[in-house]
N, C-alpha and C positions, 0 to 999 in steps of 0.2 A: 505493499500500499504506500509505501512512505516513494519509493522509487517512482511510482508513477503519479504522486501529485508533488514531488521534487520538478520528473519530467513534461506534467503539465503547469508548473509556477517557470521553468524556463523557457516556454514558448514563445510567452509573451515579450522577453527582451531580444528574443531570438527572430520574430518577426518583426519588429519595427528596425532594427535591425537592417533587416533585409529589405525591408519597405524603403528605407532611405539610399542604398546602394544601389536598387531597384532607380528611385527618382534623379541617381545622380548618372547611372547608367542611360538611362530613356532622356536626361537634359543634352547629356556628349553625344549619344546616337542623331537624338532629332539635330541637333545643331550642324552636324556632322553634314546630314542631308538636305540641309537648306542651302548651306554653302558649299557645297559640293566639294567636303574634303573625305578624300578614301581612308578610311581605318576599315583593318581586316577585326574580324569577331574576338582575336585574343587581344589585339591591341586598345579596342576598346574596353573589354575587361580588366587587362590592365591599368588603365589611363582611369575606369570610374574606381576602381580600386586605391590609386594611390591616392586622389583627388579625394574620397572617403576616410581615406589614413589620412592626409591633412587637416580635412576638414575635423577633426576630433583630436588631435594632436596638436598642430604647432596654431591653428587656427584659433584655437580658446585663450591658448596663451598670449597670441598678438590679440586678442580682444580686452582682456583683461589686464596689461598693460594701455594699449589704446583710452579705455575707460578708467583709467589713473591717471593718465595724460591728460589726455582730450577733451575726458567727461563725457557722459552719452548725449547724443544727440546726432542731428546732420553732419558734424566734423570728421566725429567719428566714422561714422556711417562710411563717410565717402571714401577716408582713409584709408579703414578695411575691404571698402570695396577695390581699392588702388592696386592693395597690396595682395588680396586674392586672384585678382587678373596678372599680376607677376608671375606670384605661387603657381597658380594654375598655367601659365605660357612655359615658365620653366620644366614642369613636370610634360606638360608634351612632347615638349621638345627633346628630353631625357630617355621619351621613351619611343626617339625618332619623327615628330610629326614634324612637317615643315613647318616655313618660318609664319607664314602667313596664315597657313593652318592652324600651328599653337598658337596664334594670338586671337585667333578670330574665336576658337574654344576656347581662351580663357578669360576673353570679355563675359565671352555668353553667357557660360555658366558659372562667371561670378556673378552675373545679371539675375540668372534663374535664380542662384540661392538667396540672393538677394531679394529680389522679390519676395521668397518663399518667408523670408526673414521677418519682411512687414507685414505680408497677410498674416502672419503669427500674430505678430504683437500687436493689429488694429484688432485683433477676435478678441484677444485678451482684454484690451481696453475696451470695447462695448461687455462681455459677460459681467454680469454683477461677481462680486466675490460669496464663494460657497461659503452658507452658514454654517455654522459647525462649533 
């Protein structure tokens, strides 16, 4: 019974991480299709995994440092957007994408992530706090 319960409990975090990875992979693939960037399935998976790893490691550190230096607001969001563009560009170049394609993917994926964050922030502002 303990194994079944712990298995069921571990499904939620694994599903959430898989959904985020799928969203990143989908945004990389969609931007690649729209702008005619040739990405194989293997390079798409590597790029999405590297971007996912960056978002959950270095990006969090950069966001905390920017929050302390620039404060919360538009300036922090713009600086974080620029840093993400550069980081995603470097990741794409590291995995062999051409320069133009890397730039387009970097700016595109950073834009998609910024829009997702903005939507989450707007939703949190709209929802009344939970009573408890």
